[in-house]
VEXDREN-2710 file (C-alpha; in Angstrom, 1 decimal):
% VEXDREN-2710
k/r/px/py/pz
1/MET/14.7/35.5/-42.7
2/PHE/11.2/36.6/-42.1
3/ASP/11.4/39.8/-44.1
4/SER/10.1/38.1/-47.2
5/VAL/6.8/37.2/-45.6
6/PRO/4.1/39.5/-47.1
7/ARG/2.4/41.8/-44.7
8/ILE/-0.8/43.8/-45.0
9/THR/0.0/47.5/-45.1
10/LEU/-2.8/49.9/-44.5
11/LYS/-3.5/52.6/-47.0
12/THR/-3.0/56.2/-46.0
13/ASP/-3.5/59.4/-48.1
14/SER/-4.5/62.9/-47.2
15/GLY/-8.2/62.2/-47.5
16/GLU/-8.0/59.2/-45.1
17/LYS/-6.0/61.3/-42.6
18/ASN/-8.9/63.8/-42.6
19/LEU/-11.3/60.9/-42.1
20/ALA/-9.2/59.6/-39.2
21/THR/-9.5/62.9/-37.4
22/SER/-13.2/63.3/-38.2
23/LEU/-14.6/59.9/-37.2
24/PRO/-16.6/60.3/-34.0
25/PRO/-16.1/58.0/-31.0
26/ILE/-18.3/54.9/-31.1
27/ARG/-20.9/55.0/-28.4
28/THR/-23.9/53.3/-30.1
29/ILE/-23.8/50.1/-32.1
30/SER/-26.6/48.7/-34.2
31/VAL/-26.7/45.0/-34.9
32/LEU/-28.7/43.9/-37.9
33/GLY/-30.1/40.4/-37.2
34/ALA/-30.9/38.8/-33.9
35/GLY/-30.0/35.2/-34.9
36/THR/-27.1/33.1/-33.6
37/MET/-24.4/35.6/-34.5
38/GLY/-26.5/38.8/-34.1
39/HIS/-27.6/38.2/-30.6
40/GLY/-24.1/37.2/-29.6
41/ILE/-22.6/40.3/-31.0
42/ALA/-25.2/42.4/-29.3
43/GLN/-24.4/40.7/-26.0
44/VAL/-20.7/41.4/-26.1
45/ALA/-21.2/45.0/-27.4
46/ALA/-23.6/45.7/-24.5
47/ALA/-21.2/44.0/-22.0
48/ALA/-18.5/46.4/-23.3
49/ASP/-20.7/49.4/-22.3
50/TYR/-21.9/50.3/-25.7
51/ASP/-25.5/51.2/-26.2
52/VAL/-27.0/48.6/-28.6
53/ILE/-29.9/48.6/-31.0
54/VAL/-30.8/45.2/-32.4
55/ARG/-32.9/45.3/-35.6
56/ASP/-34.6/42.2/-37.1
57/VAL/-37.6/41.7/-39.4
58/ASP/-40.1/40.6/-36.8
59/ASP/-40.8/40.7/-33.1
60/GLU/-40.5/36.9/-32.7
61/SER/-36.9/36.9/-34.0
62/LEU/-36.1/39.7/-31.6
63/ALA/-37.7/37.9/-28.7
64/ARG/-35.7/34.7/-29.4
65/GLY/-32.5/36.7/-29.6
66/ARG/-33.1/38.5/-26.3
67/GLN/-34.0/35.2/-24.6
68/ALA/-30.8/33.7/-25.8
69/ILE/-28.8/36.6/-24.4
70/GLU/-30.7/36.2/-21.1
71/ARG/-29.8/32.5/-21.0
72/ASN/-26.1/33.2/-21.7
73/LEU/-25.9/35.7/-19.0
74/ALA/-27.8/33.5/-16.5
75/LYS/-25.3/30.8/-17.1
76/GLY/-22.5/33.2/-16.7
77/VAL/-23.9/34.3/-13.3
78/SER/-24.4/30.6/-12.2
79/LEU/-20.7/29.9/-13.1
80/GLY/-19.5/33.0/-11.2
81/LYS/-18.2/34.6/-14.4
82/VAL/-20.8/37.4/-14.6
83/SER/-22.1/39.4/-11.7
84/GLU/-25.8/40.1/-11.3
85/GLU/-25.0/43.8/-11.7
86/ASP/-23.2/43.2/-15.0
87/ARG/-26.0/41.0/-16.2
88/ASP/-28.6/43.7/-15.5
89/ARG/-26.5/46.5/-17.0
90/THR/-25.8/44.5/-20.1
91/LEU/-29.5/43.8/-20.7
92/ALA/-30.5/47.4/-20.0
93/ARG/-28.2/48.6/-22.8
94/ILE/-29.9/46.5/-25.4
95/LYS/-32.9/47.9/-27.3
96/THR/-34.8/46.1/-30.1
97/THR/-36.7/47.2/-33.2
98/THR/-38.2/46.0/-36.4
99/ARG/-37.7/49.4/-38.1
100/LEU/-34.5/50.1/-39.9
101/GLU/-35.0/53.8/-39.5
102/ASP/-34.6/53.4/-35.7
103/ILE/-30.8/52.7/-36.1
104/GLY/-30.2/56.4/-36.9
105/SER/-28.1/57.1/-33.7
106/ALA/-25.6/54.3/-34.5
107/ASP/-22.0/55.2/-34.8
108/LEU/-21.3/51.6/-36.0
109/VAL/-23.6/49.2/-37.7
110/ILE/-22.7/45.5/-37.6
111/GLU/-24.6/43.4/-40.1
112/ALA/-25.3/39.7/-39.1
113/ALA/-27.7/38.6/-41.8
114/PRO/-27.6/35.4/-43.9
115/GLU/-24.7/34.9/-46.4
116/ASN/-26.5/36.5/-49.4
117/LEU/-24.8/39.3/-51.3
118/ASP/-28.0/41.0/-52.5
119/LEU/-29.4/41.0/-48.9
120/LYS/-26.2/42.4/-47.4
121/GLN/-26.0/45.2/-50.1
122/SER/-29.7/46.0/-49.5
123/LEU/-29.1/46.4/-45.8
124/LEU/-26.0/48.5/-46.5
125/ARG/-28.0/50.9/-48.7
126/GLY/-30.8/51.0/-46.2
127/SER/-28.4/51.7/-43.3
128/GLU/-26.7/54.5/-45.1
129/ALA/-30.0/56.2/-45.7
130/HIS/-30.7/56.3/-41.9
131/THR/-27.3/56.9/-40.3
132/SER/-24.8/59.7/-40.3
133/GLU/-22.1/60.2/-42.9
134/LYS/-19.5/59.2/-40.3
135/CYS/-21.1/55.9/-39.4
136/ILE/-19.0/52.8/-40.0
137/TRP/-20.7/49.8/-41.5
138/ALA/-19.2/46.3/-40.7
139/THR/-20.3/43.0/-42.1
140/ASN/-20.0/39.7/-40.1
141/THR/-19.8/37.7/-43.4
142/SER/-17.5/34.7/-43.1
143/SER/-16.8/34.4/-46.8
144/LEU/-18.4/37.0/-49.1
145/SER/-16.2/39.7/-50.6
146/ILE/-16.1/42.9/-48.6
147/THR/-15.2/44.9/-51.8
148/LYS/-18.3/43.5/-53.6
149/ILE/-20.6/44.2/-50.6
150/ALA/-19.1/47.8/-50.4
151/GLY/-20.0/48.2/-54.1
152/ALA/-23.5/49.2/-53.0
153/ALA/-22.1/51.9/-50.6
154/ALA/-22.0/55.6/-51.0
155/ARG/-19.1/55.6/-48.5
156/SER/-17.1/52.4/-49.3
157/GLU/-14.1/53.6/-47.3
158/GLN/-16.2/53.1/-44.1
159/VAL/-17.2/49.5/-45.0
160/VAL/-15.2/46.7/-43.4
161/GLY/-15.4/43.0/-42.5
162/MET/-15.8/42.2/-38.7
163/HIS/-16.0/38.5/-38.6
164/PHE/-17.0/37.1/-35.2
165/PHE/-17.0/33.4/-34.2
166/ASN/-19.7/31.2/-32.7
167/PRO/-20.4/31.3/-29.8
168/VAL/-19.6/35.0/-29.8
169/HIS/-19.6/35.6/-26.1
170/ILE/-16.9/32.9/-25.6
171/MET/-14.8/32.9/-28.8
172/ARG/-12.0/35.5/-28.6
173/LEU/-11.1/36.0/-32.3
174/VAL/-12.4/38.8/-34.5
175/GLU/-11.2/38.8/-38.1
176/ILE/-11.0/42.4/-39.5
177/VAL/-11.3/42.1/-43.3
178/VAL/-9.9/45.0/-45.3
179/GLY/-11.7/45.8/-48.6
180/GLU/-10.1/47.5/-51.5
181/ARG/-11.3/50.9/-50.4
182/THR/-11.6/50.4/-46.6
183/SER/-9.7/53.3/-44.9
184/ASP/-7.0/53.0/-42.3
185/ALA/-9.3/55.0/-39.9
186/THR/-12.1/52.5/-40.3
187/VAL/-9.7/49.5/-39.6
188/GLU/-8.3/51.2/-36.5
189/ALA/-11.8/52.1/-35.2
190/ILE/-12.9/48.5/-35.6
191/ARG/-9.7/47.2/-33.9
192/ALA/-10.5/49.4/-30.9
193/VAL/-14.1/48.2/-30.7
194/ALA/-13.0/44.6/-30.9
195/GLN/-10.4/45.1/-28.1
196/ARG/-13.0/46.9/-25.9
197/MET/-15.2/43.8/-26.4
198/LYS/-12.2/41.7/-25.0
199/LYS/-11.6/40.2/-28.4
200/GLU/-8.3/39.5/-30.1
201/PRO/-8.4/41.1/-33.6
202/ILE/-6.4/40.0/-36.6
203/VAL/-6.3/41.9/-39.9
204/VAL/-6.6/40.1/-43.3
205/ARG/-6.9/41.0/-46.9
206/ASP/-10.2/40.6/-48.7
207/VAL/-9.7/37.3/-50.5
208/PRO/-12.3/34.4/-50.7
209/GLY/-12.7/32.8/-47.3
210/PHE/-10.3/35.3/-45.7
211/ALA/-8.0/33.4/-43.4
212/SER/-10.2/31.6/-40.9
213/SER/-12.9/30.3/-43.2
214/ARG/-10.4/28.8/-45.7
215/LEU/-8.6/26.9/-42.9
216/GLY/-11.7/25.9/-40.9
217/VAL/-13.8/24.9/-43.9
218/THR/-11.0/22.8/-45.4
219/LEU/-10.7/20.9/-42.1
220/GLY/-14.4/20.5/-41.7
221/LEU/-15.0/19.2/-45.2
222/GLU/-12.2/16.7/-44.9
223/ALA/-13.6/15.5/-41.6
224/MET/-17.0/14.9/-43.4
225/ARG/-15.3/12.9/-46.1
226/MET/-13.7/10.7/-43.5
227/VAL/-17.1/10.0/-42.0
228/GLU/-18.4/9.4/-45.5
229/GLN/-15.6/6.9/-46.2
230/GLY/-16.1/5.1/-42.9
231/VAL/-12.6/6.1/-41.6
232/ALA/-14.0/6.7/-38.1
233/SER/-17.1/8.0/-36.4
234/ALA/-17.8/11.7/-36.1
235/ARG/-17.1/11.6/-32.3
236/ASP/-13.7/9.8/-32.8
237/ILE/-12.7/12.2/-35.6
238/ASP/-13.5/15.2/-33.3
239/THR/-11.7/13.5/-30.4
240/ALA/-8.6/13.1/-32.6
241/MET/-8.4/16.9/-33.2
242/GLU/-9.3/17.8/-29.6
243/LEU/-6.8/15.5/-27.9
244/GLY/-4.2/15.1/-30.7
245/TYR/-4.0/18.8/-31.8
246/ASN/-5.4/20.6/-28.7
247/HIS/-8.4/22.0/-30.6
248/PRO/-11.1/23.1/-28.1
249/MET/-13.8/21.6/-30.3
250/GLY/-13.7/19.0/-33.1
251/PRO/-14.5/20.1/-36.7
252/LEU/-17.8/18.1/-36.9
253/ARG/-19.2/19.4/-33.6
254/LEU/-18.2/22.9/-34.7
255/THR/-20.0/22.3/-38.0
256/ASP/-23.2/21.4/-36.1
257/LEU/-22.9/24.7/-34.1
258/VAL/-22.3/26.8/-37.2
259/GLY/-25.0/25.0/-39.2
260/LEU/-24.6/22.5/-42.0
261/ASP/-26.5/24.8/-44.4
262/VAL/-24.1/27.6/-43.6
263/ARG/-21.1/25.3/-44.2
264/LEU/-22.6/24.2/-47.5
265/SER/-23.2/27.7/-48.7
266/ILE/-19.6/28.8/-47.8
267/ALA/-18.1/25.6/-49.4
268/GLU/-20.0/26.2/-52.6
269/TYR/-18.9/29.8/-52.7
270/LEU/-15.2/29.0/-52.0
271/HIS/-15.2/26.1/-54.6
272/GLY/-16.6/28.4/-57.2
273/GLN/-14.2/31.3/-56.4
274/LEU/-11.0/29.3/-55.8
275/GLY/-11.6/26.2/-58.0
276/SER/-9.9/24.0/-55.5
277/GLU/-11.3/20.4/-55.0
278/ALA/-10.6/20.9/-51.3
279/PHE/-13.7/23.0/-51.1
280/ARG/-16.0/20.8/-53.2
281/PRO/-18.9/20.0/-50.8
282/PRO/-19.0/16.2/-50.1
283/GLU/-22.2/14.3/-50.8
284/ILE/-22.8/13.6/-47.1
285/LEU/-23.1/17.4/-46.5
286/ARG/-25.5/17.9/-49.4
287/ARG/-27.6/14.9/-48.3
288/MET/-27.9/16.0/-44.6
289/VAL/-28.9/19.5/-45.6
290/SER/-31.6/18.2/-47.9
291/GLN/-32.9/16.0/-45.1
292/GLY/-33.1/19.1/-42.8
293/LYS/-30.3/17.9/-40.6
294/LEU/-28.7/21.3/-40.1
295/GLY/-27.0/20.8/-36.7
296/LYS/-27.8/22.1/-33.3
297/LYS/-30.5/24.5/-34.5
298/SER/-32.5/21.7/-36.0
299/GLY/-31.7/19.2/-33.3
300/GLU/-29.6/16.9/-35.4
301/GLY/-26.5/17.0/-37.6
302/PHE/-23.4/15.0/-37.0
303/TYR/-24.7/14.8/-33.4
304/LYS/-28.2/14.5/-31.9
305/TRP/-28.6/17.6/-29.8
306/ASN/-31.8/16.6/-28.0
307/GLU/-29.8/14.1/-26.0
308/HIS/-27.6/14.6/-22.9
309/GLU/-24.1/15.4/-23.9
310/GLY/-22.7/12.3/-22.1
311/THR/-24.9/10.0/-24.1
312/GLN/-25.2/12.1/-27.3
313/LYS/-25.2/9.9/-30.4
314/ALA/-22.8/10.9/-33.1
315/TYR/-23.0/10.2/-36.9
316/THR/-21.0/7.1/-38.0
317/THR/-21.7/6.2/-41.7
END
């Protein structure tokens, strides 16, 4: 009865078979961006014994990213989940730079820049200019088309989506997004990297929002509408999903971690691409972003993050 369910079949031709045998083993990973997702990806890559080069536009961003990694590892040590030796080895594997030309030794580039197509295409072109012809280029985009991003590539068969989840060092899922020209060899190489990082990879087709964003954004936007309509407080809506549906985190607290500005950008993109009212951003989201209430990174969103968790105030109406 399940034979009618559509499956993703990877594409294979003689050219891709040659690519499969010629792709080198991945030893060095470059991460473009040291922000929330970038430093998390760098941490799990280094913990998996890859040499890591993190590139960002200025030293201050790189310093903040490294400090965040150090805090994550220190907490892991205090909880007995990370040994001091593993902490030291992970940190020693991470190098930082502001120069794109310094990523030349990378076998895999993972881009973790803001959700802007032009920016991602620019980084792709710049990366190809400084890396080998066998280098794989993965984007951490949560919604933009892999095929459109790959339109800027000289080697689009080596461009793929590798969508991590926040916080990267804790969340196990990696969504591998297959563009129209992404090769089988590229997909399998990324699957192996994800598994070495102790992640659980899934493979999805390149459609707006992929699988995870379409589901997650729909739930998050509806939770916002419920707050807007006075159905319940943000905390009670989150508690309903955590205790009633066994979600590890409610949709509004998760929105605060992702960033309300990021959620708004994705919702606008999905609404424009799919035309579904389910993705139309609610007014409460637009208002909070305009007020600078972006979630944890700004100190306030649907929760006030400068307060102790036990007494943390949540948005009501």
